[in-house]
C-alpha positions as CSV (number, residue, x, y, z in Angstrom):
1,X,-1.6,-16.7,-41.6
2,X,-0.9,-16.7,-45.3
3,X,-0.7,-13.0,-46.0
4,X,0.4,-11.6,-42.7
5,X,3.1,-9.3,-44.1
6,X,0.8,-7.9,-46.7
7,X,-2.0,-7.4,-44.2
8,X,0.4,-5.6,-41.8
9,X,1.6,-3.4,-44.6
10,X,-1.9,-2.4,-45.6
11,X,-3.0,-1.7,-42.1
12,X,0.0,0.5,-41.3
13,X,-0.4,2.4,-44.6
14,X,-4.1,3.0,-43.7
15,X,-3.1,4.3,-40.3
16,X,-0.6,6.6,-41.9
17,X,-3.3,7.8,-44.4
18,X,-5.8,8.5,-41.6
19,X,-3.1,10.5,-39.7
20,X,-2.4,12.5,-42.8
21,X,-6.1,13.1,-43.4
22,X,-6.6,14.3,-39.8
23,X,-3.6,16.6,-40.1
24,X,-4.9,18.0,-43.4
25,X,-8.4,18.5,-41.9
26,X,-6.9,20.4,-39.0
27,X,-4.9,22.7,-41.3
28,X,-7.8,23.4,-43.6
29,X,-11.2,22.8,-42.0
30,X,-14.3,22.6,-44.2
31,X,-16.0,25.8,-44.9
32,X,-19.6,26.8,-44.4
33,X,-21.0,25.7,-47.8
34,X,-18.8,22.6,-48.3
35,X,-21.4,20.1,-47.0
36,X,-24.1,21.4,-49.3
37,X,-21.7,21.4,-52.2
38,X,-20.8,17.7,-51.5
39,X,-24.5,16.7,-51.3
40,X,-25.4,18.5,-54.5
41,X,-22.4,16.9,-56.3
42,X,-23.4,13.5,-55.1
43,X,-27.0,14.0,-56.3
44,X,-25.7,15.2,-59.7
45,X,-23.7,12.0,-60.0
46,X,-26.1,9.4,-58.6
47,X,-29.5,10.5,-59.8
48,X,-28.7,10.1,-63.5
49,X,-27.1,6.7,-62.9
50,X,-30.1,5.6,-60.9
51,X,-32.5,6.8,-63.6
52,X,-30.5,4.7,-66.1
53,X,-30.7,1.6,-63.9
54,X,-34.4,2.0,-63.3
55,X,-35.0,2.6,-67.0
56,X,-33.2,-0.6,-67.9
57,X,-35.1,-2.5,-65.2
58,X,-38.4,-1.1,-66.5
59,X,-37.6,-2.1,-70.1
60,X,-36.7,-5.6,-68.9
61,X,-40.0,-5.9,-67.0
62,X,-41.9,-4.5,-70.0
63,X,-40.4,-6.9,-72.5
64,X,-40.7,-10.0,-70.4
65,X,-44.0,-9.4,-68.7
66,X,-46.1,-6.5,-70.0
67,X,-45.5,-6.7,-73.8
68,X,-48.4,-9.2,-74.3
69,X,-50.8,-7.0,-72.4
70,X,-50.4,-3.8,-74.4
């Protein structure tokens, strides 16, 4: 393979990172409200971005197809 050495390096680094993550998770397990906090944070980040995307899509549809009707 062309990139065998790089691929091997990436895979071993990923295994080490997974081991470090598992060790950290064992040392400090998630608390009771962490899951709710992560869900709320994701909603705060993704909902405005989705609204902007839908608004842009709506304006494109309006200007290309519905402008002549109204």
